C-alpha positions, 0 to 999 in steps of 0.5 A: 347836610340833613338834606343831602342824599345818603349816597353823597354822605357816604361818598363824602365820608369815604373820601375824607377817610381816603384823604386821611389814610392817604395823608397818613400814608404820604406822611409815613412814606415821606418820612421813610422813603425820604430817609431811604432816598437820602441815605441812597443819595449819600451812599451814591456820593460815597460810591462815587468817592470810592470809585474816584479813590479806586481810580486814583489808586489804579492810576498811580499804581499804573504809573508806578508800575511804569516807573518800576519797569523803567528802573528794572532795565539792565541798562539802567543798573549797568549805567549806575555801576559805571556812571563814567562809561560813555557807551553805557551813558549813550545806551541808557540815554537812548533807552530813556528816550525810547521808553519816554516815547511810549509813555502818555502825558509824562513830563519826563523820566530820568536816571539819577545817582544817589546824590540826585545827579541826573545821568540820563533824561528824556530831555537831553538838555537836563542831563548833568543837573543835581535836583536836590541837595542838603536836607531835601536830599537827605529826606528823599533818601530816607524816604526811599530807604524806609519804603525799601522801594518806590517813594511817591512824593505826591502830586505837586506843581512842577517848577519846570512846566508849572503843571500838576505832576505826580512826583515819583522816585524808585531806588535801583538795587544791585543784583543782590537786592540790598545795595542801592546803586541809584534811583530813577524818577519821573512825573506824569501829568495828572490832567489825564487823572483829572479827566478820568475823575470828571467822567464819573460825574453825571450831568446832574451832578452839582457836587464840588470835589477836593483832593487834599494831602493830609500830610502836608495840609495842601490842596492837590485838586480844587475847582478853584485852580488858584487853591492848588498847592496852597495850604488848606484854610477851609474849616470843612476840610480842616474838620475832615482832616481831623476826622481822618487823623482820628482814624475815620478813613471815610464818612460824612459831615454836615455843616452850615454853608452860605446857601444853607446846610451842606453835606461833605463826604470824604474818602481817605487813601491811606497808601498815599496820604491823600483824601478825596472830598465831595460836598454839596448843599442838601437841596441839591443832594436831595433834589431827586428825593424831593421830586419823588415825594412830589410825584408820590403826593400827586399819585396819592391825590390821583388815588384819592380821586379814583377811589372817590369816583369808584366809591360813588359808583359802587354806592350809587348802584348799592343804594339803588334798591334802597331808593326803590324802598324810599319810593315805596315808603313815600308812596305809602305815606300818600296812602297809595296801596299799589305795590312797587314792582321794583321791590319784588326781586328783593322780597324774601331775601336775607339781606337788610334790603330784602327784610325791609322789602318783605316787611313792606310787602306784608304791610301792603297786604295788611293795609289792603285787607283793612281797607277792604274790610272798612269798605265792606263795613261802609257799604253795609252802613250805607245800605242800612241807612238807605233801608232805614231812610225808606222805612222812615219815609213809609212811616212818615207817610203812614203817620200823615195818613193817620193824622188826616184820618184822625182829624176827619174822625174828630170832625165827624164826632163834632158833627154828631154832637151838633146833630144830637143837639139839633135832635132836641130842637128839631124832633121833626127832622129826627128821621132824617137825622137818624138816617144821616147818623146811620150814614155817618156811622157807616162811613166811620166804621169804614174809616176805622177799618181802614185805619185799623188795617194801616195801623196793623201794617205800621206795627208789622213794619215797625217790628220788621224794621226793629228786627232788621236793625238788630240783625244789622247791628249784630252783623256790623259789630261782628265785621268791626271786631273782625276788622280790628283783629285784622288790624292788630296783625299789623303789630307783626310789622313793629316786631319785624322792625325791632328784629331789623334794629337788632340785626343792625345793632349786631351789624354795627358791632360786627363793623366795629370789630372788623375795623379793629381787626383791620387796624391791627392788620395795618396796611394789609387791612386798610381796604377791609377797614373801608369795607367795614366802615361802609357796612357800618354806614349801611347798618346805620341806614337800615336802622334809620329806615326800621325806625321810620317803619316803627313810627309808621306802625305807631301811627297806624296803632293810633289810627286803629285805636281811633277807628275802634273808638268810632265804631264802638260809639256807632254801635253804642248809639245804634244799640242805645238810641236807634233800637230803643226808638224803634221799640218805642215806635212799636209800642206806640203803634200797638197802643194806636192799634188798641185805640182804633180797636176801641173806636171801632167798638164804639162805632159798633155801639153807635150802630146798635143804638141807632137801630134801637133808636129807629125801632123805639122812639120812646127811648129817644131821649135816653138814646139822645143822651147816650148819643150826647155822651158818646161824642165826648168819649169819642173826642177824648179818644180822638185827642189821644190818637192825635197825641200818639200820632204826634209822638209817632211823627216826632219818633220818625223825625228822630229816626230820620236824624239817626239815619242822617248821622249814619250816612255821615258816618258812612261818608266819613269812612268812605272818605278815609277809604278814598285816601287809600289808592 
C-alpha cells in the first residue's frame, strides 16, 4: 500500500469504516427489528386467535339467540302447559317447521318436556322420542337450572347425522319467570363456523389450528378430522390446558417439534370452556421477518457501495489541488523553477493547501533570486578569468620579448669581450674596432631604451592588473555575502513548514475531539464521524507534505553551506595566492626595470670611454682593461636579467594555472545553474 495513491487509501479507509458501521447497524437492527418483527408476528397470531374467539362467541351467541327466540314464542309455552292438546301440538309443530325453514345449516330444532320427551320437532318423524334418561337427564336438568337459562353443551358429533353440531338447551319458564315448564333444544351445524374461521387465514398462513374443550379434554376442531371428538393426547395441548387451568386465559408456549422449534398461541373462551390454539414452526412464523432482514442486508450493501463511490468522487475532487502541489514538488525536485500556474488560485488562502501553495510560491521566488545571484557571480568570475587570461598572454609575450632582448644583449657582450681581446692582438685594426664598438654601443643603447620602455609598460600593466584583481575580489566577496544572506531567507520556509505541522497537529486534535463527540451523539453523529475521520486523514496528509518541505529545506541548507564553503575557498585562494603572485610579479618588474636602468648607465659609460679612447690613444691600454672589465660586469647583469625573466615566466605560468582554476570554478557554478530551469 506504500505505492498506493492517497485518494485510494482514504477511499479504502472510508469503505472499511462504512462496512464496519453498516455491519454494526445491521447487527443492531437485526437484533432490534427482528425482535420487533417476531413480536409483531406473535401479536398477529394472537390477534387472529382473538378474532377467531370473537367470531366463535358471536356465532354461538347468534345461534343461542335464535334458540331463545324460538323458546319465547307463546305457542311453545301454551303447548308445554297442555301437552295433550292436539290443536296446540299441531300449532306448535307448524310453528317449529316454519321456524326451522328460516334457519341456515341447523340439524334440527324441537320442543321437549322436562323429561326430554319430544313433543314437537322440525323432523316430524322424531316426535315422541325421549332423548335422555337417568343420570344424563339429571345432569342436563341440573345444568339448565344452575345456568337459569340457556345451557350450551358444546360442539359434539351428532349421533343422527354424524356431523359436528352445537348442542344447545334452553328452559322455558312460565309467565311468573320461575316455574320451568319444559325446554327447547337445537343443534346448528358448525361447518358454517369452520368456513368463517378459515376466512381469517391468509394465503401465506402455514399455521395449524385446534379448538378443544378444556372441560372434557376433547378435540372440537382439528386439521386431522379423525381427532375430532377424541380425547386429547398431544403434549402441547395438554400443556396449554394446564396453563389455562392455572388462570392464564391467553398466551404462547414454545416447544420442540419434529421440524425444530415451534410456537403455540392459545385463547381461552371462558364462557363455553373452549380454547382456540394455533401452532407453527419458528421458521414459518418468522419467515417474513427473515426476508425483511435479508432485504435490510442488501440495502446496507447498496449503501456501502453508494457511500464508497460518493466518497471516492468527493476525495478525487478534494485531492485535485494536492495533486497540483505534488506536480510542483516533483518539478522542483528536478530543479525546474518555472511556477505552476495551477497553484495560483490557492496562493494566499487560509486552508492547508493554500498555505502549502503560498510556501511553494515563496520557495520559487527565493530559489529564483539565488540562481540569479549565482549567475551574476559566475559571469563576474568568468569575466575576471578572461581578463586575467588576456593579461597573462600579454605578460608572456613581454617576457618572451625580454628574454630575446636579454639573449641578444648577452651575445653582444660576448662580442665586445672578443673585440677587446683582439685589440691586444691587432692594434692595427683599433680604429675599425673602435668604430665597430661605437656602432654596437649605439645599438645597445637603443635596445636598452626599448627594453626599458617595455619593462615600464610591464610594470604599469602589473600594477593595473593587481588593482583590478583587488577590486574584483572585493566585488565578488560582497556579491557572495549578499547571495548567502538571500539564501538564508529560505529558513522562513522551514519556519512556515513548522507552523503547518503545528496546524496539522491541532487539526488532528480537533478531528479526535469531533470523533469523540460524534461517538457520543450516536446515530445522529455517524456522518459527522466520517467527516471528522476525513479531516484527520487530510491533516495527516498535510503533515507528511510539510515534513517533505522541511526535508527539502534541510537539503537546501546543506547546499547553501557547501556553496559558502566553496566561495570562501575561492576568495581565500584569490587573496592568498593570486594577489601575492601579482605582487611578486610587480616587484619582479620593478627589479627588472632597475636592472635595465643600470645596464643603460653602463652603456653610457662605455660610450664615454669610447670617446676618450678615440681622443687619446695613450690611455688605450687602460681603456682596454676597462673595456675588458665591463663585459664581465655586463655578463653578470645579463645573467641576472635572464634569471628574473625566467622567474617572471614561471610567475606567468602560475597565473595561467590560477586563471584556469577560476574558469573551472566558474564552469562548476554554471553547471549548478544549468540544473535549474
